[in-house]
C-alpha positions in Angstrom: 44.9 8.9 -109.0 48.1 9.8 -107.1 48.3 8.3 -103.4 49.2 11.1 -101.3 48.7 9.3 -97.9 51.6 8.8 -95.7 50.0 6.1 -93.4 49.1 3.0 -95.2 45.3 2.2 -95.5 44.3 -1.6 -95.3 41.8 -3.1 -97.3 38.9 -4.7 -95.4 36.0 -4.2 -97.6 33.6 -5.3 -94.4 29.9 -4.5 -93.6 29.5 -2.1 -90.9 27.1 0.3 -89.0 27.3 3.9 -88.6 26.0 6.1 -86.1 26.1 9.7 -85.6 25.6 10.9 -82.5 23.6 14.2 -83.2 21.8 12.6 -86.2 19.9 9.5 -85.4 20.0 6.8 -82.7 19.7 3.9 -85.3 22.7 2.8 -87.2 23.1 2.9 -90.8 24.1 0.2 -92.7 27.6 0.9 -94.5 30.7 -0.9 -95.9 34.1 -0.1 -94.6 36.4 -0.3 -97.8 39.7 0.5 -96.1 41.0 1.8 -92.8 44.3 3.0 -91.2 45.3 4.5 -87.9 44.6 7.7 -89.3 41.3 7.5 -91.1 38.9 5.0 -93.3 36.8 5.1 -96.4 33.2 4.0 -96.3 30.3 3.6 -98.6 26.7 4.4 -97.8 23.5 3.5 -99.6 22.5 7.3 -99.1 24.1 10.6 -99.1 24.8 12.4 -96.0 25.8 15.9 -95.3 29.6 15.7 -94.5 29.1 17.9 -91.3 27.0 15.1 -89.9 30.0 12.8 -89.8 31.9 14.8 -87.0 31.1 12.6 -84.3 30.9 8.7 -85.3 30.5 5.5 -84.0 31.3 2.5 -86.2 30.6 -1.0 -85.5 32.7 -3.1 -87.9 31.2 -6.5 -88.1 30.9 -6.8 -84.4 34.7 -7.2 -84.2 35.9 -3.5 -83.8 34.0 -0.5 -82.3 35.1 2.9 -82.6 33.8 6.1 -81.1 35.6 9.0 -82.4 35.5 12.5 -84.1 36.2 12.5 -87.7 36.1 14.9 -90.7 35.3 14.3 -94.5 38.5 14.5 -96.7 36.4 13.6 -99.8 33.3 12.3 -101.1 32.0 10.5 -104.2 28.5 9.8 -105.4 27.8 7.0 -107.8 24.1 5.3 -109.0 25.0 2.4 -106.2 26.2 4.5 -103.3 28.2 7.3 -101.7 31.7 6.9 -100.6 33.6 9.1 -98.0 37.0 9.4 -97.0 37.3 10.0 -93.3 40.1 11.5 -91.4 40.1 10.8 -87.7 40.7 13.6 -85.1 43.1 12.7 -82.4 42.0 9.1 -82.2 42.8 7.7 -78.7 45.6 5.2 -78.5 43.4 2.5 -77.2 41.4 2.7 -80.6 44.7 2.8 -82.6 45.8 -0.6 -80.9 42.1 -1.9 -81.5 42.2 -1.1 -85.3 45.9 -2.6 -85.7 44.8 -5.8 -83.7 41.6 -6.0 -85.9 43.6 -6.0 -89.1 46.3 -8.3 -87.8 43.7 -10.8 -86.8 41.4 -10.6 -89.6 43.7 -9.4 -92.5 47.1 -10.3 -91.9 48.0 -10.6 -95.7 47.5 -6.7 -95.4 50.0 -6.1 -92.9 52.5 -8.2 -94.9 51.8 -6.7 -98.1 52.7 -3.2 -97.1 55.2 -3.9 -93.9 57.8 -1.5 -95.3 55.5 1.5 -95.1 55.1 1.6 -91.4 52.0 1.9 -89.4 52.4 5.8 -88.5 
């Protein structure tokens, strides 16, 4: 697959909890595969309607919490899970800083691996 992203995504592969404001009060266990200042990819144990992911909260291993608007760019189903690529809508600068600090603190090798691409 050709990489078309202009902003680097950092591989984190961490358990998380997804909450959709409209859909349910309880979080859905998921896994954040990678994240950037523009979006993320995640996998879930069940299929969701893409429009359900418009207003989300992500609690990433109790170290990063995001509450933002996002839209589904791509989705893929397998026998094990359903994966979604999300693009953030107007992510607040505070959250952008939190994402960068989370990666810098927990996955510094990801930053070193791709330093020349910039952070967008």
